[in-house]
C-alpha positions in Angstrom: -11.5 -34.8 -29.1 -13.7 -35.2 -32.3 -12.3 -31.8 -34.1 -9.0 -32.2 -33.7 -9.4 -35.9 -34.9 -11.5 -34.4 -37.9 -8.4 -32.7 -39.2 -6.7 -36.3 -39.4 -9.5 -37.5 -41.6 -8.8 -34.7 -44.3 -4.8 -35.7 -44.7 -1.6 -33.9 -44.1 1.8 -33.7 -45.0 2.7 -36.7 -43.0 3.8 -39.6 -45.1 2.2 -43.5 -43.9 5.7 -44.7 -43.4 5.8 -41.8 -40.5 2.7 -42.9 -39.5 3.2 -46.6 -39.7 6.7 -46.2 -37.7 4.7 -44.0 -35.1 2.2 -46.7 -34.6 4.6 -49.4 -34.5 6.9 -48.0 -32.2 3.8 -46.6 -29.7 1.4 -50.2 -29.8 4.4 -53.0 -29.8 7.5 -51.6 -28.7 6.5 -49.5 -25.9 4.6 -52.1 -23.9 7.3 -54.4 -24.7 9.8 -51.9 -22.6 6.6 -51.6 -20.1 6.8 -55.0 -19.4 10.5 -55.0 -18.8 10.4 -52.2 -16.8 7.6 -53.4 -14.1 9.6 -56.8 -14.3 13.1 -54.9 -13.3 11.4 -52.7 -10.8 9.5 -56.2 -9.3 13.4 -57.8 -9.7 14.8 -54.5 -7.5 12.6 -54.3 -4.7 10.9 -51.3 -5.6 7.1 -52.9 -6.2 5.3 -55.4 -3.8 5.0 -58.6 -5.6 1.9 -59.7 -4.2 0.4 -56.4 -5.6 -0.9 -57.7 -9.0 -3.1 -55.2 -10.2 -0.7 -52.7 -9.5 1.7 -54.2 -11.9 -1.1 -54.4 -14.2 -1.7 -50.6 -14.1 2.2 -49.9 -14.2 2.4 -52.1 -17.3 -0.9 -50.4 -18.8 0.4 -47.4 -18.8 2.7 -48.5 -21.7 0.3 -49.2 -23.5 -2.5 -46.4 -23.7 -2.6 -43.8 -25.9 -1.1 -40.4 -26.2 -2.7 -37.8 -24.2 -5.0 -35.1 -25.7 -2.9 -32.7 -24.0 -0.6 -33.0 -27.1 -3.6 -32.2 -29.3 -4.7 -28.8 -26.8 -0.7 -27.6 -27.0 -0.4 -28.1 -30.5 -4.2 -26.1 -30.8 -2.8 -23.4 -28.2 0.6 -22.7 -30.3 -0.8 -23.0 -33.9 2.1 -25.2 -34.6 1.6 -29.1 -36.8 -2.3 -29.1 -35.7 -2.9 -31.6 -39.1 0.0 -33.9 -38.3 -0.9 -34.0 -34.8 -4.4 -35.0 -35.5 -3.8 -37.6 -38.2 -1.3 -39.6 -36.0 -3.4 -39.1 -32.9 -6.7 -40.4 -35.3 -4.6 -43.8 -36.6 -3.1 -43.9 -32.7 -6.5 -44.2 -31.6 -8.0 -46.4 -34.4 -5.0 -48.8 -33.3 -5.6 -48.5 -29.7 -8.8 -50.2 -29.4 -7.6 -53.4 -31.2 -3.9 -53.5 -29.8 -4.9 -52.5 -25.8 -7.3 -55.1 -25.9 -4.6 -57.5 -26.5 -1.6 -55.8 -24.6 -4.0 -56.3 -21.1 -5.0 -59.5 -22.3 -1.0 -60.4 -22.3 -0.5 -58.5 -19.2 -3.2 -60.1 -17.1 -1.7 -63.6 -18.3 2.2 -62.6 -17.6 1.0 -61.4 -13.6 -1.9 -64.8 -13.4 
């Protein structure tokens, strides 16, 4: 993982507005959608209402950073390595803080 993210420190052709847009959608909009999806599944009876831990894990899936498989695929196909690494670098930096806040909010919603 470190070698992939190292390329992101050297810069790439990705503009700052694109990075900010991706980070914003990934760390703010997607967890909100996750809350709605889990609440809708709960309302439809697809998720047991007494299993709060399962609901928490479902919500948490919407807030975690992107998988390392994306970086592996870009290395394998030799396409977009610098762009992917800079986006993943900033995603993981922001996720260190946003994941803590979202986890707290999810536990508050489920309590």
